[in-house]
DORO-222180 format. One record per atom (N, C-alpha, C): residue number from 1; x, y, z; residue in one letter; atom name. Coordinates in pm, whole numbers. Each point is the difference from the previous one (the first is absolute). Example, Ala and Ser with C-alpha at 12.3 -4.5 7.8 and 13.67 -1.06 7.14 Angstrom:
BEGIN
pos: 1&px: 1319&py: -569&pz: 780&code: a&site: N
pos: 1&px: -89&py: 119&pz: 0&code: a&site: CA
pos: 1&px: 90&py: 120&pz: 0&code: a&site: C
pos: 2&px: -35&py: 105&pz: -72&code: s&site: N
pos: 2&px: 82&py: 119&pz: 6&code: s&site: CA
pos: 2&px: -77&py: 109&pz: 73&code: s&site: C
# end
This chain:
BEGIN
pos: 1&px: 168&py: -2051&pz: 1494&code: x&site: N
pos: 1&px: -22&py: -21&pz: -140&code: x&site: CA
pos: 1&px: 64&py: 110&pz: -84&code: x&site: C
pos: 2&px: -28&py: 127&pz: 29&code: x&site: N
pos: 2&px: 57&py: 111&pz: -77&code: x&site: CA
pos: 2&px: 144&py: 26&pz: 45&code: x&site: C
pos: 3&px: 88&py: 23&pz: -95&code: x&site: N
pos: 3&px: 141&py: 21&pz: 32&code: x&site: CA
pos: 3&px: 42&py: 146&pz: -6&code: x&site: C
pos: 4&px: -41&py: 73&pz: -105&code: x&site: N
pos: 4&px: 35&py: 140&pz: -16&code: x&site: CA
pos: 4&px: -82&py: 54&pz: -116&code: x&site: C
pos: 5&px: 4&py: 129&pz: -22&code: x&site: N
pos: 5&px: -64&py: 58&pz: -118&code: x&site: CA
pos: 5&px: 92&py: -24&pz: -118&code: x&site: C
pos: 6&px: -50&py: -61&pz: -103&code: x&site: N
pos: 6&px: 80&py: -28&pz: -119&code: x&site: CA
pos: 6&px: 4&py: 121&pz: -94&code: x&site: C
pos: 7&px: -119&py: 55&pz: -30&code: x&site: N
pos: 7&px: -3&py: 117&pz: -88&code: x&site: CA
pos: 7&px: -123&py: 84&pz: 26&code: x&site: C
pos: 8&px: 8&py: 122&pz: -46&code: x&site: N
pos: 8&px: -111&py: 94&pz: 1&code: x&site: CA
pos: 8&px: -22&py: 43&pz: -144&code: x&site: C
pos: 9&px: -125&py: 0&pz: -45&code: x&site: N
pos: 9&px: -32&py: 38&pz: -138&code: x&site: CA
pos: 9&px: -55&py: 142&pz: -2&code: x&site: C
pos: 10&px: 49&py: 79&pz: -95&code: x&site: N
pos: 10&px: -41&py: 139&pz: -16&code: x&site: CA
pos: 10&px: -40&py: 23&pz: -144&code: x&site: C
pos: 11&px: -116&py: 62&pz: -22&code: x&site: N
pos: 11&px: -45&py: 38&pz: -134&code: x&site: CA
pos: 11&px: 29&py: 148&pz: -16&code: x&site: C
pos: 12&px: 73&py: 35&pz: -105&code: x&site: N
pos: 12&px: 38&py: 140&pz: -20&code: x&site: CA
pos: 12&px: -76&py: 63&pz: -117&code: x&site: C
pos: 13&px: -3&py: 131&pz: -4&code: x&site: N
pos: 13&px: -69&py: 73&pz: -107&code: x&site: CA
pos: 13&px: 91&py: 20&pz: -121&code: x&site: C
pos: 14&px: 128&py: 28&pz: 26&code: x&site: N
pos: 14&px: 97&py: 28&pz: -107&code: x&site: CA
pos: 14&px: 118&py: -94&pz: 22&code: x&site: C
pos: 15&px: 7&py: -106&pz: -79&code: x&site: N
pos: 15&px: 100&py: -106&pz: 21&code: x&site: CA
pos: 15&px: 143&py: 54&pz: -3&code: x&site: C
pos: 16&px: 35&py: 78&pz: -101&code: x&site: N
pos: 16&px: 137&py: 50&pz: -12&code: x&site: CA
pos: 16&px: 38&py: 86&pz: 120&code: x&site: C
pos: 17&px: -90&py: 86&pz: 43&code: x&site: N
pos: 17&px: 27&py: 87&pz: 116&code: x&site: CA
pos: 17&px: 18&py: -83&pz: 127&code: x&site: C
pos: 18&px: -87&py: -97&pz: 22&code: x&site: N
pos: 18&px: 10&py: -83&pz: 120&code: x&site: CA
pos: 18&px: 120&py: -93&pz: -5&code: x&site: C
pos: 19&px: 32&py: -52&pz: -117&code: x&site: N
pos: 19&px: 117&py: -86&pz: -16&code: x&site: CA
pos: 19&px: 126&py: 78&pz: 40&code: x&site: C
pos: 20&px: 11&py: 123&pz: -49&code: x&site: N
pos: 20&px: 114&py: 83&pz: 35&code: x&site: CA
pos: 20&px: 5&py: 27&pz: 150&code: x&site: C
pos: 21&px: -113&py: 32&pz: 61&code: x&site: N
pos: 21&px: -7&py: 29&pz: 143&code: x&site: CA
pos: 21&px: 49&py: -119&pz: 83&code: x&site: C
pos: 22&px: -55&py: -117&pz: -26&code: x&site: N
pos: 22&px: 34&py: -117&pz: 81&code: x&site: CA
pos: 22&px: 142&py: -53&pz: -26&code: x&site: C
pos: 23&px: 51&py: 15&pz: -122&code: x&site: N
pos: 23&px: 135&py: -49&pz: -29&code: x&site: CA
pos: 23&px: 107&py: 105&pz: 24&code: x&site: C
pos: 24&px: -20&py: 123&pz: -48&code: x&site: N
pos: 24&px: 103&py: 103&pz: 11&code: x&site: CA
pos: 24&px: -5&py: 79&pz: 130&code: x&site: C
pos: 25&px: -119&py: 35&pz: 45&code: x&site: N
pos: 25&px: -11&py: 79&pz: 123&code: x&site: CA
pos: 25&px: 13&py: -90&pz: 123&code: x&site: C
pos: 26&px: -76&py: -110&pz: 4&code: x&site: N
pos: 26&px: 7&py: -90&pz: 115&code: x&site: CA
pos: 26&px: 109&py: -106&pz: -12&code: x&site: C
pos: 27&px: 50&py: -22&pz: -121&code: x&site: N
pos: 27&px: 112&py: -90&pz: -18&code: x&site: CA
pos: 27&px: -32&py: -149&pz: 2&code: x&site: C
pos: 28&px: -125&py: -37&pz: -30&code: x&site: N
pos: 28&px: -34&py: -142&pz: -1&code: x&site: CA
pos: 28&px: 55&py: -67&pz: -125&code: x&site: C
pos: 29&px: 39&py: -126&pz: 14&code: x&site: N
pos: 29&px: 60&py: -77&pz: -109&code: x&site: CA
pos: 29&px: -108&py: -68&pz: -83&code: x&site: C
pos: 30&px: 13&py: 10&pz: -133&code: x&site: N
pos: 30&px: -96&py: -66&pz: -90&code: x&site: CA
pos: 30&px: 32&py: -148&pz: -6&code: x&site: C
pos: 31&px: -100&py: -83&pz: 29&code: x&site: N
pos: 31&px: 12&py: -145&pz: -12&code: x&site: CA
pos: 31&px: -45&py: -41&pz: -139&code: x&site: C
pos: 32&px: -115&py: 50&pz: -40&code: x&site: N
pos: 32&px: -56&py: -34&pz: -132&code: x&site: CA
pos: 32&px: -97&py: 109&pz: -42&code: x&site: C
pos: 33&px: -11&py: 18&pz: -131&code: x&site: N
pos: 33&px: -95&py: 97&pz: -57&code: x&site: CA
pos: 33&px: -70&py: -70&pz: -116&code: x&site: C
pos: 34&px: -132&py: -1&pz: 6&code: x&site: N
pos: 34&px: -80&py: -72&pz: -99&code: x&site: CA
pos: 34&px: -111&py: 90&pz: -53&code: x&site: C
pos: 35&px: -13&py: 4&pz: -133&code: x&site: N
pos: 35&px: -117&py: 66&pz: -58&code: x&site: CA
pos: 35&px: -99&py: -108&pz: -37&code: x&site: C
pos: 36&px: -123&py: 14&pz: 50&code: x&site: N
pos: 36&px: -103&py: -100&pz: -26&code: x&site: CA
pos: 36&px: -99&py: 59&pz: -100&code: x&site: C
pos: 37&px: 15&py: -41&pz: -124&code: x&site: N
pos: 37&px: -79&py: 54&pz: -111&code: x&site: CA
pos: 37&px: -150&py: -15&pz: 24&code: x&site: C
pos: 38&px: -43&py: -115&pz: 48&code: x&site: N
pos: 38&px: -144&py: -26&pz: 20&code: x&site: CA
pos: 38&px: -62&py: 100&pz: 98&code: x&site: C
pos: 39&px: 79&py: 46&pz: 96&code: x&site: N
pos: 39&px: -50&py: 96&pz: 99&code: x&site: CA
pos: 39&px: 43&py: 142&pz: -30&code: x&site: C
pos: 40&px: 84&py: 18&pz: -103&code: x&site: N
pos: 40&px: 57&py: 129&pz: -33&code: x&site: CA
pos: 40&px: 65&py: 63&pz: 124&code: x&site: C
pos: 41&px: 77&py: -84&pz: 70&code: x&site: N
pos: 41&px: 58&py: 49&pz: 125&code: x&site: CA
pos: 41&px: 140&py: -56&pz: 23&code: x&site: C
pos: 42&px: 75&py: 75&pz: 79&code: x&site: N
pos: 42&px: 131&py: -43&pz: 45&code: x&site: CA
pos: 42&px: -11&py: -59&pz: 140&code: x&site: C
pos: 43&px: 92&py: -92&pz: 29&code: x&site: N
pos: 43&px: 20&py: -51&pz: 135&code: x&site: CA
pos: 43&px: 150&py: 8&pz: 25&code: x&site: C
pos: 44&px: 37&py: 79&pz: 99&code: x&site: N
pos: 44&px: 142&py: 18&pz: 35&code: x&site: CA
pos: 44&px: 22&py: -58&pz: 139&code: x&site: C
pos: 45&px: 88&py: -100&pz: 9&code: x&site: N
pos: 45&px: 33&py: -60&pz: 129&code: x&site: CA
pos: 45&px: 126&py: 66&pz: 53&code: x&site: C
pos: 46&px: -9&py: 55&pz: 120&code: x&site: N
pos: 46&px: 109&py: 75&pz: 63&code: x&site: CA
pos: 46&px: 38&py: -66&pz: 132&code: x&site: C
pos: 47&px: 129&py: 0&pz: 32&code: x&site: N
pos: 47&px: 48&py: -64&pz: 122&code: x&site: CA
pos: 47&px: 58&py: 100&pz: 98&code: x&site: C
pos: 48&px: -28&py: -23&pz: 127&code: x&site: N
pos: 48&px: 66&py: 70&pz: 108&code: x&site: CA
pos: 48&px: 115&py: -88&pz: 48&code: x&site: C
pos: 49&px: 96&py: 57&pz: 73&code: x&site: N
pos: 49&px: 117&py: -78&pz: 42&code: x&site: CA
pos: 49&px: -33&py: -127&pz: 80&code: x&site: C
pos: 50&px: -110&py: -1&pz: 74&code: x&site: N
pos: 50&px: -33&py: -118&pz: 81&code: x&site: CA
pos: 50&px: -71&py: -109&pz: -79&code: x&site: C
pos: 51&px: -24&py: 24&pz: -129&code: x&site: N
pos: 51&px: -68&py: -99&pz: -83&code: x&site: CA
pos: 51&px: -148&py: 25&pz: -19&code: x&site: C
pos: 52&px: -58&py: 89&pz: 79&code: x&site: N
pos: 52&px: -140&py: 33&pz: -23&code: x&site: CA
pos: 52&px: -11&py: 77&pz: -131&code: x&site: C
pos: 53&px: -121&py: 1&pz: -56&code: x&site: N
pos: 53&px: -16&py: 55&pz: -134&code: x&site: CA
pos: 53&px: -119&py: 95&pz: -9&code: x&site: C
pos: 54&px: 7&py: 86&pz: -102&code: x&site: N
pos: 54&px: -113&py: 83&pz: -40&code: x&site: CA
pos: 54&px: -31&py: -35&pz: -144&code: x&site: C
pos: 55&px: -126&py: -26&pz: -29&code: x&site: N
pos: 55&px: -45&py: -20&pz: -137&code: x&site: CA
pos: 55&px: -67&py: 129&pz: -44&code: x&site: C
pos: 56&px: 52&py: 62&pz: -104&code: x&site: N
pos: 56&px: -54&py: 124&pz: -53&code: x&site: CA
pos: 56&px: -77&py: -32&pz: -127&code: x&site: C
pos: 57&px: -129&py: 31&pz: 0&code: x&site: N
pos: 57&px: -87&py: -28&pz: -114&code: x&site: CA
pos: 57&px: -47&py: 128&pz: -66&code: x&site: C
pos: 58&px: -22&py: -7&pz: -130&code: x&site: N
pos: 58&px: -68&py: 108&pz: -71&code: x&site: CA
pos: 58&px: -122&py: -61&pz: -67&code: x&site: C
pos: 59&px: -116&py: 55&pz: 26&code: x&site: N
pos: 59&px: -122&py: -45&pz: -66&code: x&site: CA
pos: 59&px: -66&py: 122&pz: -63&code: x&site: C
pos: 60&px: -46&py: -12&pz: -124&code: x&site: N
pos: 60&px: -66&py: 115&pz: -62&code: x&site: CA
pos: 60&px: -129&py: 35&pz: 75&code: x&site: C
pos: 61&px: -19&py: 128&pz: 21&code: x&site: N
pos: 61&px: -123&py: 53&pz: 61&code: x&site: CA
pos: 61&px: -27&py: -50&pz: 142&code: x&site: C
pos: 62&px: 103&py: -28&pz: 77&code: x&site: N
pos: 62&px: -21&py: -37&pz: 140&code: x&site: CA
pos: 62&px: -53&py: 122&pz: 75&code: x&site: C
pos: 63&px: -99&py: -18&pz: 85&code: x&site: N
pos: 63&px: -54&py: 115&pz: 74&code: x&site: CA
pos: 63&px: 101&py: 51&pz: 102&code: x&site: C
pos: 64&px: -7&py: 130&pz: 33&code: x&site: N
pos: 64&px: 92&py: 54&pz: 101&code: x&site: CA
pos: 64&px: -29&py: -60&pz: 137&code: x&site: C
pos: 65&px: 102&py: -2&pz: 84&code: x&site: N
pos: 65&px: -13&py: -52&pz: 136&code: x&site: CA
pos: 65&px: -59&py: 109&pz: 90&code: x&site: C
pos: 66&px: -111&py: -29&pz: 65&code: x&site: N
pos: 66&px: -51&py: 99&pz: 97&code: x&site: CA
pos: 66&px: 95&py: 5&pz: 119&code: x&site: C
pos: 67&px: 31&py: 119&pz: 47&code: x&site: N
pos: 67&px: 97&py: 9&pz: 108&code: x&site: CA
pos: 67&px: -41&py: 95&pz: 111&code: x&site: C
pos: 68&px: -44&py: 116&pz: -35&code: x&site: N
pos: 68&px: -31&py: 100&pz: 104&code: x&site: CA
pos: 68&px: -144&py: 43&pz: -8&code: x&site: C
pos: 69&px: -87&py: -27&pz: 96&code: x&site: N
pos: 69&px: 39&py: -68&pz: 124&code: x&site: CA
pos: 69&px: 38&py: -145&pz: -30&code: x&site: C
pos: 70&px: 76&py: -60&pz: 88&code: x&site: N
pos: 70&px: 50&py: -135&pz: -24&code: x&site: CA
pos: 70&px: -115&py: -97&pz: -24&code: x&site: C
pos: 71&px: 17&py: -82&pz: -103&code: x&site: N
pos: 71&px: -100&py: -101&pz: -34&code: x&site: CA
pos: 71&px: 38&py: -133&pz: 65&code: x&site: C
pos: 72&px: -95&py: -92&pz: 3&code: x&site: N
pos: 72&px: 29&py: -134&pz: 51&code: x&site: CA
pos: 72&px: 99&py: -68&pz: -93&code: x&site: C
pos: 73&px: 76&py: -91&pz: 52&code: x&site: N
pos: 73&px: 97&py: -72&pz: -80&code: x&site: CA
pos: 73&px: 141&py: 27&pz: 48&code: x&site: C
pos: 74&px: 97&py: -35&pz: -82&code: x&site: N
pos: 74&px: 140&py: 18&pz: 36&code: x&site: CA
pos: 74&px: 27&py: 148&pz: 28&code: x&site: C
pos: 75&px: 54&py: 29&pz: 115&code: x&site: N
pos: 75&px: 19&py: 139&pz: 41&code: x&site: CA
pos: 75&px: 130&py: 59&pz: -54&code: x&site: C
pos: 76&px: 111&py: -73&pz: 15&code: x&site: N
pos: 76&px: 128&py: 46&pz: -52&code: x&site: CA
pos: 76&px: 97&py: -117&pz: -6&code: x&site: C
pos: 77&px: 114&py: 23&pz: -63&code: x&site: N
pos: 77&px: 106&py: -99&pz: -11&code: x&site: CA
pos: 77&px: 122&py: 58&pz: 70&code: x&site: C
pos: 78&px: 55&py: -72&pz: 98&code: x&site: N
pos: 78&px: 113&py: 50&pz: 79&code: x&site: CA
pos: 78&px: 128&py: -76&pz: -35&code: x&site: C
pos: 79&px: 109&py: 75&pz: -13&code: x&site: N
pos: 79&px: 132&py: -56&pz: -25&code: x&site: CA
pos: 79&px: 87&py: 22&pz: 123&code: x&site: C
pos: 80&px: 68&py: -104&pz: 46&code: x&site: N
pos: 80&px: 90&py: 12&pz: 114&code: x&site: CA
pos: 80&px: 132&py: 59&pz: -47&code: x&site: C
pos: 81&px: 51&py: 95&pz: 77&code: x&site: N
pos: 81&px: 129&py: 64&pz: -31&code: x&site: CA
pos: 81&px: 83&py: 8&pz: 128&code: x&site: C
pos: 82&px: 132&py: 15&pz: -18&code: x&site: N
pos: 82&px: 88&py: 17&pz: 116&code: x&site: CA
pos: 82&px: -13&py: 138&pz: 61&code: x&site: C
pos: 83&px: -20&py: 102&pz: -85&code: x&site: N
pos: 83&px: 0&py: 139&pz: 47&code: x&site: CA
pos: 83&px: -108&py: 79&pz: -76&code: x&site: C
pos: 84&px: -107&py: 33&pz: 67&code: x&site: N
pos: 84&px: -111&py: 72&pz: -63&code: x&site: CA
pos: 84&px: 42&py: 137&pz: -49&code: x&site: C
pos: 85&px: 77&py: 73&pz: 80&code: x&site: N
pos: 85&px: 44&py: 134&pz: -40&code: x&site: CA
pos: 85&px: 83&py: -5&pz: -128&code: x&site: C
pos: 86&px: 90&py: -97&pz: -9&code: x&site: N
pos: 86&px: 82&py: -16&pz: -120&code: x&site: CA
pos: 86&px: -87&py: -35&pz: -121&code: x&site: C
pos: 87&px: -96&py: -89&pz: 20&code: x&site: N
pos: 87&px: -92&py: -36&pz: -108&code: x&site: CA
pos: 87&px: -82&py: 119&pz: -46&code: x&site: C
pos: 88&px: -44&py: 80&pz: 94&code: x&site: N
pos: 88&px: -78&py: 121&pz: -32&code: x&site: CA
pos: 88&px: 84&py: 96&pz: -84&code: x&site: C
pos: 89&px: 124&py: 24&pz: 43&code: x&site: N
pos: 89&px: 89&py: 89&pz: -75&code: x&site: CA
pos: 89&px: 25&py: -52&pz: -142&code: x&site: C
pos: 90&px: 21&py: -131&pz: -12&code: x&site: N
pos: 90&px: 26&py: -60&pz: -131&code: x&site: CA
pos: 90&px: -121&py: 19&pz: -93&code: x&site: C
pos: 91&px: -119&py: -25&pz: 50&code: x&site: N
pos: 91&px: -121&py: 18&pz: -82&code: x&site: CA
pos: 91&px: -19&py: 147&pz: -38&code: x&site: C
pos: 92&px: 20&py: 90&pz: 94&code: x&site: N
pos: 92&px: -16&py: 142&pz: -28&code: x&site: CA
pos: 92&px: 101&py: 47&pz: -104&code: x&site: C
pos: 93&px: 122&py: -53&pz: 4&code: x&site: N
pos: 93&px: 102&py: 36&pz: -99&code: x&site: CA
pos: 93&px: -41&py: -45&pz: -140&code: x&site: C
pos: 94&px: -88&py: -99&pz: -6&code: x&site: N
pos: 94&px: -51&py: -49&pz: -129&code: x&site: CA
pos: 94&px: -133&py: 66&pz: -38&code: x&site: C
pos: 95&px: -39&py: 104&pz: 76&code: x&site: N
pos: 95&px: -120&py: 75&pz: -33&code: x&site: CA
pos: 95&px: -129&py: -56&pz: 57&code: x&site: C
pos: 96&px: 8&py: -91&pz: 94&code: x&site: N
pos: 96&px: -118&py: -61&pz: 58&code: x&site: CA
pos: 96&px: -39&py: 76&pz: 127&code: x&site: C
pos: 97&px: -126&py: 39&pz: 10&code: x&site: N
pos: 97&px: -49&py: 66&pz: 121&code: x&site: CA
pos: 97&px: -16&py: -106&pz: 110&code: x&site: C
pos: 98&px: 55&py: 30&pz: 117&code: x&site: N
pos: 98&px: -4&py: -94&pz: 112&code: x&site: CA
pos: 98&px: -52&py: 76&pz: 123&code: x&site: C
pos: 99&px: -89&py: -65&pz: 74&code: x&site: N
pos: 99&px: -54&py: 60&pz: 121&code: x&site: CA
pos: 99&px: 108&py: 9&pz: 108&code: x&site: C
pos: 100&px: -30&py: 75&pz: 104&code: x&site: N
pos: 100&px: 91&py: 9&pz: 115&code: x&site: CA
pos: 100&px: 13&py: -138&pz: 65&code: x&site: C
pos: 101&px: 117&py: -23&pz: 58&code: x&site: N
pos: 101&px: 23&py: -125&pz: 71&code: x&site: CA
pos: 101&px: -76&py: 4&pz: 132&code: x&site: C
pos: 102&px: -68&py: -109&pz: 30&code: x&site: N
pos: 102&px: -75&py: -13&pz: 125&code: x&site: CA
pos: 102&px: 49&py: -122&pz: 76&code: x&site: C
pos: 103&px: -45&py: -14&pz: 123&code: x&site: N
pos: 103&px: 36&py: -116&pz: 83&code: x&site: CA
pos: 103&px: -127&py: -78&pz: 29&code: x&site: C
pos: 104&px: 6&py: -131&pz: -26&code: x&site: N
pos: 104&px: -113&py: -89&pz: 28&code: x&site: CA
pos: 104&px: -15&py: -10&pz: 151&code: x&site: C
pos: 105&px: -113&py: 47&pz: 52&code: x&site: N
pos: 105&px: -19&py: 4&pz: 145&code: x&site: CA
pos: 105&px: -7&py: -139&pz: 62&code: x&site: C
pos: 106&px: -26&py: -102&pz: -81&code: x&site: N
pos: 106&px: -9&py: -136&pz: 53&code: x&site: CA
pos: 106&px: 135&py: -72&pz: 2&code: x&site: C
pos: 107&px: 88&py: 32&pz: -96&code: x&site: N
pos: 107&px: 128&py: -72&pz: -9&code: x&site: CA
pos: 107&px: 121&py: 87&pz: 28&code: x&site: C
pos: 108&px: -17&py: 133&pz: -7&code: x&site: N
pos: 108&px: 112&py: 91&pz: 17&code: x&site: CA
pos: 108&px: 87&py: 12&pz: -125&code: x&site: C
pos: 109&px: -42&py: -62&pz: -110&code: x&site: N
pos: 109&px: 76&py: 3&pz: -126&code: x&site: CA
pos: 109&px: -39&py: 123&pz: -82&code: x&site: C
pos: 110&px: 98&py: 52&pz: -76&code: x&site: N
pos: 110&px: -25&py: 115&pz: -86&code: x&site: CA
pos: 110&px: -55&py: -45&pz: -134&code: x&site: C
pos: 111&px: -85&py: 84&pz: -62&code: x&site: N
pos: 111&px: -58&py: -32&pz: -130&code: x&site: CA
pos: 111&px: -40&py: 128&pz: -72&code: x&site: C
pos: 112&px: -21&py: -12&pz: -130&code: x&site: N
pos: 112&px: -50&py: 110&pz: -81&code: x&site: CA
pos: 112&px: -73&py: -56&pz: -121&code: x&site: C
pos: 113&px: -81&py: 84&pz: -61&code: x&site: N
pos: 113&px: -77&py: -40&pz: -117&code: x&site: CA
pos: 113&px: 37&py: 84&pz: -122&code: x&site: C
pos: 114&px: -15&py: -62&pz: -116&code: x&site: N
pos: 114&px: 12&py: 66&pz: -130&code: x&site: CA
pos: 114&px: -95&py: -74&pz: -92&code: x&site: C
pos: 115&px: -8&py: 39&pz: -126&code: x&site: N
pos: 115&px: -96&py: -63&pz: -91&code: x&site: CA
pos: 115&px: 67&py: -40&pz: -130&code: x&site: C
pos: 116&px: -54&py: -104&pz: -62&code: x&site: N
pos: 116&px: 49&py: -38&pz: -133&code: x&site: CA
pos: 116&px: -68&py: 92&pz: -102&code: x&site: C
pos: 117&px: 31&py: -13&pz: -129&code: x&site: N
pos: 117&px: -57&py: 92&pz: -100&code: x&site: CA
pos: 117&px: -153&py: 1&pz: -8&code: x&site: C
pos: 118&px: -66&py: -105&pz: 49&code: x&site: N
pos: 118&px: -146&py: -4&pz: 0&code: x&site: CA
pos: 118&px: -62&py: 37&pz: 134&code: x&site: C
pos: 119&px: 82&py: 46&pz: 92&code: x&site: N
pos: 119&px: -51&py: 41&pz: 130&code: x&site: CA
pos: 119&px: -12&py: -114&pz: 100&code: x&site: C
pos: 120&px: 51&py: -120&pz: -32&code: x&site: N
pos: 120&px: -4&py: -111&pz: 95&code: x&site: CA
pos: 120&px: 90&py: 35&pz: 119&code: x&site: C
pos: 121&px: -54&py: -2&pz: 120&code: x&site: N
pos: 121&px: 82&py: 33&pz: 117&code: x&site: CA
pos: 121&px: 107&py: -105&pz: 24&code: x&site: C
pos: 122&px: 126&py: 45&pz: 10&code: x&site: N
pos: 122&px: 114&py: -84&pz: 31&code: x&site: CA
pos: 122&px: 64&py: 52&pz: 127&code: x&site: C
pos: 123&px: 58&py: -91&pz: 77&code: x&site: N
pos: 123&px: 57&py: 37&pz: 130&code: x&site: CA
pos: 123&px: 143&py: -50&pz: 11&code: x&site: C
pos: 124&px: 84&py: 79&pz: 62&code: x&site: N
pos: 124&px: 131&py: -45&pz: 44&code: x&site: CA
pos: 124&px: -13&py: -22&pz: 150&code: x&site: C
pos: 125&px: 36&py: -118&pz: 48&code: x&site: N
pos: 125&px: -13&py: -35&pz: 142&code: x&site: CA
pos: 125&px: 136&py: -49&pz: 48&code: x&site: C
pos: 126&px: 50&py: 62&pz: 106&code: x&site: N
pos: 126&px: 136&py: -30&pz: 47&code: x&site: CA
pos: 126&px: 8&py: -136&pz: 67&code: x&site: C
pos: 127&px: 106&py: -73&pz: -33&code: x&site: N
pos: 127&px: 25&py: -133&pz: 55&code: x&site: CA
pos: 127&px: 20&py: 5&pz: 149&code: x&site: C
# end
Protein backbone atom coordinates (compact mmCIF):
# COMPACT_ATOMS: atom_id res chain seq x y z
CA UNK A 1 0.00 0.00 0.00
CA UNK A 2 2.67 2.57 0.99
CA UNK A 3 5.04 3.59 -1.79
CA UNK A 4 7.51 6.07 -0.24
CA UNK A 5 7.67 9.04 2.10
CA UNK A 6 6.13 11.99 0.29
CA UNK A 7 6.99 14.78 2.74
CA UNK A 8 8.08 15.62 6.24
CA UNK A 9 6.55 18.63 8.00
CA UNK A 10 8.66 20.85 10.26
CA UNK A 11 7.44 23.73 12.45
CA UNK A 12 10.11 26.38 12.92
CA UNK A 13 10.55 29.17 15.47
CA UNK A 14 11.98 31.81 13.11
CA UNK A 15 10.63 31.44 9.56
CA UNK A 16 13.20 33.66 7.80
CA UNK A 17 16.13 31.95 9.54
CA UNK A 18 14.82 28.45 8.78
CA UNK A 19 13.89 29.35 5.20
CA UNK A 20 17.46 30.52 4.60
CA UNK A 21 18.90 27.36 6.23
CA UNK A 22 16.84 24.90 4.18
CA UNK A 23 17.16 26.77 0.86
CA UNK A 24 20.64 28.35 1.01
CA UNK A 25 22.57 26.04 3.34
CA UNK A 26 20.97 22.71 2.39
CA UNK A 27 20.09 23.79 -1.14
CA UNK A 28 16.48 22.61 -1.28
CA UNK A 29 14.35 23.96 -4.14
CA UNK A 30 11.26 26.04 -3.34
CA UNK A 31 8.11 24.54 -4.87
CA UNK A 32 5.63 26.97 -3.34
CA UNK A 33 5.45 29.54 -0.56
CA UNK A 34 2.12 30.53 0.96
CA UNK A 35 1.20 32.94 3.73
CA UNK A 36 -2.01 31.86 5.44
CA UNK A 37 -3.56 34.94 7.02
CA UNK A 38 -6.13 33.01 9.08
CA UNK A 39 -3.31 31.08 10.80
CA UNK A 40 -0.77 33.92 10.70
CA UNK A 41 1.67 31.39 9.32
CA UNK A 42 3.80 30.51 6.35
CA UNK A 43 3.92 27.17 4.58
CA UNK A 44 7.01 26.60 2.44
CA UNK A 45 7.11 23.51 0.21
CA UNK A 46 10.67 22.38 -0.53
CA UNK A 47 11.85 19.64 -2.89
CA UNK A 48 14.74 17.22 -2.74
CA UNK A 49 16.19 15.88 -6.01
CA UNK A 50 14.28 12.56 -5.71
CA UNK A 51 10.92 14.35 -5.47
CA UNK A 52 10.44 13.96 -1.73
CA UNK A 53 9.49 17.14 0.06
CA UNK A 54 9.81 19.09 3.28
CA UNK A 55 6.97 21.34 4.40
CA UNK A 56 8.30 24.18 6.55
CA UNK A 57 5.66 25.84 8.74
CA UNK A 58 5.72 28.88 10.98
CA UNK A 59 3.08 29.10 13.70
CA UNK A 60 2.96 31.89 16.27
CA UNK A 61 3.84 30.76 19.79
CA UNK A 62 4.60 27.13 18.90
CA UNK A 63 6.13 25.40 21.93
CA UNK A 64 9.79 24.34 21.73
CA UNK A 65 10.57 20.74 20.81
CA UNK A 66 11.78 18.67 23.76
CA UNK A 67 14.98 16.96 22.72
CA UNK A 68 17.48 16.20 25.45
CA UNK A 69 16.90 13.75 26.91
CA UNK A 70 15.25 12.52 23.73
CA UNK A 71 11.47 12.71 23.83
CA UNK A 72 9.00 10.32 22.22
CA UNK A 73 8.14 11.08 18.62
CA UNK A 74 10.16 11.71 15.48
CA UNK A 75 13.81 11.27 16.42
CA UNK A 76 15.59 12.82 13.42
CA UNK A 77 15.41 13.40 9.68
CA UNK A 78 18.10 11.71 7.54
CA UNK A 79 19.27 12.79 4.08
CA UNK A 80 21.05 10.33 1.79
CA UNK A 81 24.32 11.60 0.31
CA UNK A 82 27.03 10.14 -1.91
CA UNK A 83 29.88 11.19 0.40
CA UNK A 84 29.36 11.97 4.09
CA UNK A 85 32.82 13.51 4.54
CA UNK A 86 32.23 15.89 1.62
CA UNK A 87 28.80 16.82 2.98
CA UNK A 88 30.29 17.45 6.42
CA UNK A 89 32.98 19.73 4.97
CA UNK A 90 30.38 21.63 2.92
CA UNK A 91 28.16 22.24 5.97
CA UNK A 92 31.12 23.28 8.12
CA UNK A 93 32.25 25.74 5.43
CA UNK A 94 28.79 27.32 5.78
CA UNK A 95 29.22 27.65 9.56
CA UNK A 96 27.18 24.61 10.58
CA UNK A 97 28.47 22.51 13.48
CA UNK A 98 28.63 18.85 12.46
CA UNK A 99 29.39 15.85 14.65
CA UNK A 100 32.21 13.42 13.89
CA UNK A 101 31.52 10.88 11.17
CA UNK A 102 30.59 7.47 12.55
CA UNK A 103 29.92 4.05 11.02
CA UNK A 104 26.54 2.36 11.42
CA UNK A 105 27.42 -0.95 13.06
CA UNK A 106 24.43 -2.65 11.43
CA UNK A 107 24.97 -1.52 7.82
CA UNK A 108 28.61 -0.44 7.66
CA UNK A 109 27.49 2.93 6.20
CA UNK A 110 28.98 6.24 7.34
CA UNK A 111 26.79 8.96 8.88
CA UNK A 112 26.90 12.18 10.86
CA UNK A 113 24.48 14.52 12.60
CA UNK A 114 23.94 18.28 12.59
CA UNK A 115 20.99 20.47 13.58
CA UNK A 116 18.67 22.95 11.93
CA UNK A 117 18.25 26.44 13.46
CA UNK A 118 15.71 25.10 15.98
CA UNK A 119 17.87 22.19 17.09
CA UNK A 120 16.00 19.54 15.05
CA UNK A 121 18.47 16.68 14.59
CA UNK A 122 19.36 16.14 10.92
CA UNK A 123 21.53 13.34 9.57
CA UNK A 124 23.68 12.78 6.52
CA UNK A 125 23.68 9.05 5.68
CA UNK A 126 25.94 7.66 2.97
CA UNK A 127 24.36 5.87 0.03
